[in-house]
N, CA, C and O atoms as a GROMACS GRO file, in nm:
protein
  356
    1THR      N    1   0.133  -1.581   2.548
    1THR     CA    2   0.094  -1.683   2.453
    1THR      C    3  -0.045  -1.737   2.486
    1THR      O    4  -0.130  -1.748   2.398
    2LYS      N    5  -0.068  -1.770   2.612
    2LYS     CA    6  -0.197  -1.828   2.652
    2LYS      C    7  -0.311  -1.732   2.621
    2LYS      O    8  -0.416  -1.775   2.573
    3ALA      N    9  -0.293  -1.604   2.648
    3ALA     CA   10  -0.400  -1.507   2.622
    3ALA      C   11  -0.433  -1.501   2.472
    3ALA      O   12  -0.550  -1.489   2.435
    4MET      N   13  -0.332  -1.509   2.388
    4MET     CA   14  -0.354  -1.507   2.243
    4MET      C   15  -0.427  -1.634   2.198
    4MET      O   16  -0.521  -1.626   2.119
    5VAL      N   17  -0.384  -1.748   2.247
    5VAL     CA   18  -0.449  -1.874   2.211
    5VAL      C   19  -0.593  -1.873   2.260
    5VAL      O   20  -0.684  -1.915   2.188
    6ASP      N   21  -0.615  -1.826   2.383
    6ASP     CA   22  -0.751  -1.818   2.437
    6ASP      C   23  -0.839  -1.728   2.352
    6ASP      O   24  -0.955  -1.759   2.328
    7GLU      N   25  -0.784  -1.616   2.305
    7GLU     CA   26  -0.861  -1.523   2.221
    7GLU      C   27  -0.903  -1.591   2.091
    7GLU      O   28  -1.019  -1.582   2.051
    8VAL      N   29  -0.811  -1.657   2.026
    8VAL     CA   30  -0.843  -1.726   1.901
    8VAL      C   31  -0.948  -1.834   1.926
    8VAL      O   32  -1.042  -1.849   1.849
    9ASN      N   33  -0.930  -1.910   2.034
    9ASN     CA   34  -1.024  -2.019   2.065
    9ASN      C   35  -1.162  -1.968   2.103
    9ASN      O   36  -1.260  -2.043   2.094
   10SER      N   37  -1.172  -1.843   2.145
   10SER     CA   38  -1.302  -1.789   2.186
   10SER      C   39  -1.384  -1.739   2.067
   10SER      O   40  -1.501  -1.704   2.082
   11ARG      N   41  -1.323  -1.735   1.950
   11ARG     CA   42  -1.387  -1.680   1.830
   11ARG      C   43  -1.449  -1.789   1.745
   11ARG      O   44  -1.402  -1.903   1.743
   12PHE      N   45  -1.557  -1.753   1.675
   12PHE     CA   46  -1.612  -1.838   1.570
   12PHE      C   47  -1.544  -1.796   1.442
   12PHE      O   48  -1.573  -1.689   1.388
   13LEU      N   49  -1.456  -1.879   1.392
   13LEU     CA   50  -1.376  -1.845   1.274
   13LEU      C   51  -1.390  -1.955   1.169
   13LEU      O   52  -1.297  -2.034   1.150
   14PRO      N   53  -1.505  -1.960   1.102
   14PRO     CA   54  -1.523  -2.064   1.001
   14PRO      C   55  -1.424  -2.045   0.886
   14PRO      O   56  -1.380  -1.934   0.857
   15ARG      N   57  -1.392  -2.154   0.822
   15ARG     CA   58  -1.298  -2.154   0.708
   15ARG      C   59  -1.162  -2.095   0.747
   15ARG      O   60  -1.097  -2.028   0.666
   16SER      N   61  -1.121  -2.120   0.870
   16SER     CA   62  -0.993  -2.069   0.918
   16SER      C   63  -0.903  -2.184   0.958
   16SER      O   64  -0.948  -2.292   0.996
   17VAL      N   65  -0.774  -2.158   0.949
   17VAL     CA   66  -0.674  -2.253   0.994
   17VAL      C   67  -0.590  -2.182   1.099
   17VAL      O   68  -0.544  -2.070   1.077
   18VAL      N   69  -0.571  -2.247   1.211
   18VAL     CA   70  -0.490  -2.191   1.318
   18VAL      C   71  -0.373  -2.285   1.340
   18VAL      O   72  -0.391  -2.406   1.359
   19MET      N   73  -0.252  -2.229   1.339
   19MET     CA   74  -0.132  -2.310   1.360
   19MET      C   75  -0.050  -2.249   1.474
   19MET      O   76  -0.034  -2.127   1.482
   20PHE      N   77  -0.001  -2.334   1.560
   20PHE     CA   78   0.086  -2.290   1.668
   20PHE      C   79   0.227  -2.333   1.632
   20PHE      O   80   0.254  -2.451   1.611
   21HIS      N   81   0.317  -2.236   1.626
   21HIS     CA   82   0.455  -2.262   1.585
   21HIS      C   83   0.548  -2.236   1.704
   21HIS      O   84   0.586  -2.122   1.731
   22ALA      N   85   0.582  -2.342   1.772
   22ALA     CA   86   0.677  -2.330   1.882
   22ALA      C   87   0.816  -2.304   1.825
   22ALA      O   88   0.842  -2.334   1.709
   23GLU      N   89   0.903  -2.250   1.907
   23GLU     CA   90   1.040  -2.226   1.861
   23GLU      C   91   1.125  -2.351   1.878
   23GLU      O   92   1.094  -2.440   1.958
   24GLY      N   93   1.232  -2.356   1.802
   24GLY     CA   94   1.327  -2.465   1.816
   24GLY      C   95   1.279  -2.597   1.760
   24GLY      O   96   1.198  -2.602   1.668
   25LYS      N   97   1.330  -2.704   1.819
   25LYS     CA   98   1.302  -2.840   1.772
   25LYS      C   99   1.151  -2.870   1.773
   25LYS      O  100   1.101  -2.937   1.683
   26ALA      N  101   1.081  -2.820   1.873
   26ALA     CA  102   0.936  -2.846   1.884
   26ALA      C  103   0.859  -2.787   1.766
   26ALA      O  104   0.754  -2.840   1.730
   27GLY      N  105   0.908  -2.680   1.707
   27GLY     CA  106   0.838  -2.615   1.598
   27GLY      C  107   0.864  -2.673   1.461
   27GLY      O  108   0.795  -2.639   1.365
   28ARG      N  109   0.962  -2.759   1.450
   28ARG     CA  110   0.997  -2.812   1.317
   28ARG      C  111   0.888  -2.900   1.257
   28ARG      O  112   0.875  -2.905   1.135
   29ALA      N  113   0.811  -2.967   1.338
   29ALA     CA  114   0.706  -3.054   1.286
   29ALA      C  115   0.601  -2.975   1.208
   29ALA      O  116   0.559  -3.018   1.101
   30ILE      N  117   0.559  -2.860   1.260
   30ILE     CA  118   0.458  -2.779   1.191
   30ILE      C  119   0.515  -2.719   1.062
   30ILE      O  120   0.440  -2.693   0.968
   31GLU      N  121   0.645  -2.699   1.058
   31GLU     CA  122   0.707  -2.646   0.936
   31GLU      C  123   0.694  -2.746   0.822
   31GLU      O  124   0.694  -2.707   0.705
   32GLY      N  125   0.684  -2.875   0.854
   32GLY     CA  126   0.664  -2.976   0.752
   32GLY      C  127   0.523  -2.975   0.696
   32GLY      O  128   0.500  -3.018   0.583
   33VAL      N  129   0.428  -2.925   0.774
   33VAL     CA  130   0.289  -2.916   0.730
   33VAL      C  131   0.269  -2.792   0.645
   33VAL      O  132   0.196  -2.795   0.545
   34SER      N  133   0.333  -2.684   0.684
   34SER     CA  134   0.316  -2.557   0.614
   34SER      C  135   0.451  -2.489   0.601
   34SER      O  136   0.505  -2.437   0.698
   35ASP      N  137   0.506  -2.491   0.482
   35ASP     CA  138   0.642  -2.442   0.459
   35ASP      C  139   0.659  -2.294   0.496
   35ASP      O  140   0.763  -2.257   0.550
   36PHE      N  141   0.559  -2.211   0.467
   36PHE     CA  142   0.576  -2.067   0.490
   36PHE      C  143   0.588  -2.031   0.637
   36PHE      O  144   0.641  -1.925   0.670
   37ILE      N  145   0.540  -2.117   0.725
   37ILE     CA  146   0.539  -2.083   0.867
   37ILE      C  147   0.681  -2.072   0.925
   37ILE      O  148   0.700  -2.007   1.027
   38LYS      N  149   0.778  -2.136   0.861
   38LYS     CA  150   0.914  -2.128   0.916
   38LYS      C  151   0.971  -1.987   0.911
   38LYS      O  152   1.068  -1.957   0.980
   39TYR      N  153   0.912  -1.901   0.831
   39TYR     CA  154   0.958  -1.763   0.822
   39TYR      C  155   0.887  -1.671   0.921
   39TYR      O  156   0.923  -1.554   0.936
   40GLN      N  157   0.787  -1.722   0.987
   40GLN     CA  158   0.711  -1.644   1.084
   40GLN      C  159   0.769  -1.669   1.223
   40GLN      O  160   0.739  -1.770   1.288
   41LYS      N  161   0.850  -1.577   1.267
   41LYS     CA  162   0.925  -1.592   1.391
   41LYS      C  163   0.868  -1.502   1.500
   41LYS      O  164   0.799  -1.405   1.473
   42ALA      N  165   0.900  -1.538   1.624
   42ALA     CA  166   0.865  -1.454   1.738
   42ALA      C  167   0.946  -1.324   1.729
   42ALA      O  168   1.061  -1.324   1.684
   43ILE      N  169   0.887  -1.216   1.774
   43ILE     CA  170   0.953  -1.086   1.773
   43ILE      C  171   0.991  -1.049   1.916
   43ILE      O  172   0.906  -1.047   2.005
   44GLY      N  173   1.118  -1.022   1.936
   44GLY     CA  174   1.164  -0.979   2.068
   44GLY      C  175   1.140  -1.082   2.177
   44GLY      O  176   1.126  -1.045   2.294
   45GLY      N  177   1.136  -1.209   2.141
   45GLY     CA  178   1.114  -1.314   2.239
   45GLY      C  179   0.972  -1.320   2.293
   45GLY      O  180   0.945  -1.392   2.390
   46LYS      N  181   0.880  -1.246   2.230
   46LYS     CA  182   0.740  -1.243   2.274
   46LYS      C  183   0.654  -1.332   2.185
   46LYS      O  184   0.689  -1.360   2.070
   47ALA      N  185   0.542  -1.376   2.240
   47ALA     CA  186   0.443  -1.446   2.158
   47ALA      C  187   0.404  -1.352   2.044
   47ALA      O  188   0.376  -1.234   2.066
   48THR      N  189   0.402  -1.404   1.924
   48THR     CA  190   0.376  -1.321   1.806
   48THR      C  191   0.268  -1.387   1.722
   48THR      O  192   0.275  -1.506   1.693
   49ALA      N  193   0.168  -1.308   1.682
   49ALA     CA  194   0.057  -1.361   1.602
   49ALA      C  195   0.065  -1.304   1.461
   49ALA      O  196   0.083  -1.184   1.440
   50TYR      N  197   0.050  -1.394   1.365
   50TYR     CA  198   0.042  -1.359   1.224
   50TYR      C  199  -0.099  -1.394   1.177
   50TYR      O  200  -0.138  -1.510   1.184
   51VAL      N  201  -0.174  -1.296   1.131
   51VAL     CA  202  -0.309  -1.319   1.080
   51VAL      C  203  -0.303  -1.298   0.929
   51VAL      O  204  -0.267  -1.190   0.881
   52CYS      N  205  -0.338  -1.402   0.856
   52CYS     CA  206  -0.324  -1.400   0.710
   52CYS      C  207  -0.458  -1.425   0.643
   52CYS      O  208  -0.547  -1.491   0.698
   53GLU      N  209  -0.471  -1.371   0.523
   53GLU     CA  210  -0.591  -1.390   0.443
   53GLU      C  211  -0.551  -1.385   0.297
   53GLU      O  212  -0.478  -1.296   0.255
   54ASN      N  213  -0.599  -1.481   0.220
   54ASN     CA  214  -0.571  -1.486   0.076
   54ASN      C  215  -0.421  -1.476   0.047
   54ASN      O  216  -0.378  -1.400  -0.039
   55TYR      N  217  -0.343  -1.555   0.120
   55TYR     CA  218  -0.199  -1.567   0.100
   55TYR      C  219  -0.120  -1.441   0.135
   55TYR      O  220  -0.004  -1.428   0.096
   56GLN      N  221  -0.181  -1.349   0.208
   56GLN     CA  222  -0.111  -1.229   0.254
   56GLN      C  223  -0.131  -1.215   0.404
   56GLN      O  224  -0.242  -1.231   0.454
   57CYS      N  225  -0.022  -1.185   0.473
   57CYS     CA  226  -0.031  -1.170   0.618
   57CYS      C  227  -0.026  -1.023   0.657
   57CYS      O  228   0.046  -0.943   0.597
   58LYS      N  229  -0.104  -0.991   0.758
   58LYS     CA  230  -0.095  -0.858   0.817
   58LYS      C  231   0.037  -0.850   0.893
   58LYS      O  232   0.103  -0.952   0.913
   59LEU      N  233   0.075  -0.731   0.934
   59LEU     CA  234   0.197  -0.719   1.013
   59LEU      C  235   0.182  -0.799   1.141
   59LEU      O  236   0.074  -0.799   1.201
   60PRO      N  237   0.287  -0.867   1.183
   60PRO     CA  238   0.277  -0.946   1.306
   60PRO      C  239   0.255  -0.857   1.427
   60PRO      O  240   0.300  -0.742   1.431
   61VAL      N  241   0.184  -0.912   1.526
   61VAL     CA  242   0.157  -0.837   1.650
   61VAL      C  243   0.202  -0.920   1.770
   61VAL      O  244   0.202  -1.043   1.767
   62THR      N  245   0.239  -0.849   1.874
   62THR     CA  246   0.287  -0.915   1.995
   62THR      C  247   0.200  -0.883   2.116
   62THR      O  248   0.237  -0.912   2.229
   63ASP      N  249   0.084  -0.823   2.092
   63ASP     CA  250  -0.005  -0.791   2.203
   63ASP      C  251  -0.148  -0.834   2.169
   63ASP      O  252  -0.184  -0.849   2.053
   64LEU      N  253  -0.225  -0.854   2.273
   64LEU     CA  254  -0.361  -0.905   2.257
   64LEU      C  255  -0.450  -0.807   2.180
   64LEU      O  256  -0.532  -0.850   2.099
   65ALA      N  257  -0.436  -0.679   2.204
   65ALA     CA  258  -0.518  -0.580   2.134
   65ALA      C  259  -0.493  -0.585   1.983
   65ALA      O  260  -0.587  -0.576   1.904
   66GLY      N  261  -0.368  -0.599   1.943
   66GLY     CA  262  -0.334  -0.608   1.801
   66GLY      C  263  -0.391  -0.734   1.738
   66GLY      O  264  -0.438  -0.730   1.624
   67LEU      N  265  -0.386  -0.845   1.811
   67LEU     CA  266  -0.443  -0.969   1.760
   67LEU      C  267  -0.593  -0.955   1.741
   67LEU      O  268  -0.647  -0.995   1.638
   68LYS      N  269  -0.662  -0.899   1.841
   68LYS     CA  270  -0.807  -0.879   1.831
   68LYS      C  271  -0.842  -0.794   1.709
   68LYS      O  272  -0.935  -0.827   1.635
   69LYS      N  273  -0.768  -0.687   1.688
   69LYS     CA  274  -0.794  -0.598   1.574
   69LYS      C  275  -0.774  -0.672   1.442
   69LYS      O  276  -0.856  -0.662   1.351
   70ASN      N  277  -0.665  -0.746   1.430
   70ASN     CA  278  -0.638  -0.817   1.305
   70ASN      C  279  -0.745  -0.924   1.277
   70ASN      O  280  -0.786  -0.941   1.163
   71ILE      N  281  -0.788  -0.994   1.381
   71ILE     CA  282  -0.894  -1.093   1.360
   71ILE      C  283  -1.025  -1.024   1.324
   71ILE      O  284  -1.096  -1.068   1.233
   72ASP      N  285  -1.057  -0.915   1.393
   72ASP     CA  286  -1.180  -0.842   1.363
   72ASP      C  287  -1.181  -0.792   1.219
   72ASP      O  288  -1.284  -0.798   1.151
   73ASP      N  289  -1.068  -0.741   1.172
   73ASP     CA  290  -1.060  -0.688   1.036
   73ASP      C  291  -1.093  -0.795   0.933
   73ASP      O  292  -1.155  -0.765   0.830
   74ILE      N  293  -1.054  -0.917   0.959
   74ILE     CA  294  -1.080  -1.026   0.865
   74ILE      C  295  -1.216  -1.088   0.888
   74ILE      O  296  -1.292  -1.110   0.794
   75SER      N  297  -1.249  -1.116   1.015
   75SER     CA  298  -1.371  -1.192   1.042
   75SER      C  299  -1.498  -1.112   1.019
   75SER      O  300  -1.605  -1.172   1.005
   76MET      N  301  -1.491  -0.981   1.014
   76MET     CA  302  -1.612  -0.901   0.993
   76MET      C  303  -1.642  -0.879   0.845
   76MET      O  304  -1.747  -0.824   0.812
   77LYS      N  305  -1.553  -0.919   0.757
   77LYS     CA  306  -1.581  -0.908   0.614
   77LYS      C  307  -1.698  -1.000   0.582
   77LYS      O  308  -1.699  -1.116   0.623
   78GLY      N  309  -1.794  -0.948   0.509
   78GLY     CA  310  -1.910  -1.029   0.473
   78GLY      C  311  -2.025  -1.017   0.570
   78GLY      O  312  -2.125  -1.086   0.556
   79TRP      N  313  -2.013  -0.929   0.671
   79TRP     CA  314  -2.118  -0.910   0.771
   79TRP      C  315  -2.145  -0.760   0.788
   79TRP      O  316  -2.051  -0.681   0.788
   80ASP      N  317  -2.270  -0.722   0.803
   80ASP     CA  318  -2.302  -0.582   0.828
   80ASP      C  319  -2.295  -0.555   0.978
   80ASP      O  320  -2.268  -0.646   1.056
   81ASP      N  321  -2.319  -0.430   1.019
   81ASP     CA  322  -2.307  -0.390   1.159
   81ASP      C  323  -2.404  -0.463   1.250
   81ASP      O  324  -2.379  -0.474   1.370
   82ALA      N  325  -2.514  -0.513   1.196
   82ALA     CA  326  -2.613  -0.586   1.276
   82ALA      C  327  -2.583  -0.735   1.285
   82ALA      O  328  -2.656  -0.810   1.349
   83GLY      N  329  -2.474  -0.779   1.220
   83GLY     CA  330  -2.437  -0.919   1.223
   83GLY      C  331  -2.504  -1.003   1.115
   83GLY      O  332  -2.503  -1.125   1.122
   84ASN      N  333  -2.562  -0.937   1.015
   84ASN     CA  334  -2.628  -1.007   0.905
   84ASN      C  335  -2.530  -1.030   0.791
   84ASN      O  336  -2.448  -0.943   0.761
   85SER      N  337  -2.538  -1.144   0.729
   85SER     CA  338  -2.449  -1.177   0.618
   85SER      C  339  -2.475  -1.086   0.499
   85SER      O  340  -2.589  -1.057   0.465
   86THR      N  341  -2.366  -1.042   0.437
   86THR     CA  342  -2.378  -0.963   0.314
   86THR      C  343  -2.334  -1.044   0.194
   86THR      O  344  -2.323  -0.991   0.083
   87PHE      N  345  -2.308  -1.173   0.214
   87PHE     CA  346  -2.267  -1.259   0.103
   87PHE      C  347  -2.383  -1.272   0.005
   87PHE      O  348  -2.497  -1.296   0.045
   88GLY      N  349  -2.354  -1.256  -0.120
   88GLY     CA  350  -2.455  -1.271  -0.224
   88GLY      C  351  -2.539  -1.148  -0.245
   88GLY      O  352  -2.631  -1.149  -0.327
   89ARG      N  353  -2.512  -1.041  -0.173
   89ARG     CA  354  -2.589  -0.917  -0.193
   89ARG      C  355  -2.531  -0.834  -0.303
   89ARG      O  356  -2.584  -0.726  -0.333
   0.00000   0.00000   0.00000
């Protein structure tokens, strides 16, 4: 869990929302903020990351490499290989 949280915190992710959904009683408070999150459960008792964009979530991942890939797939949209914005082009 810590490695996944650290990875997300190390990224510049403008216009993003990050939610931590603990299991059990501790997680019920966040379910009141975002109804859909109650359906996003841990897989196999492991920390599980759901990366979503435009109301659709990628398949959940339970490893750091999968989380990095899912974030990269979303966060690189709108940027060319040199890191220049392609918005408005």
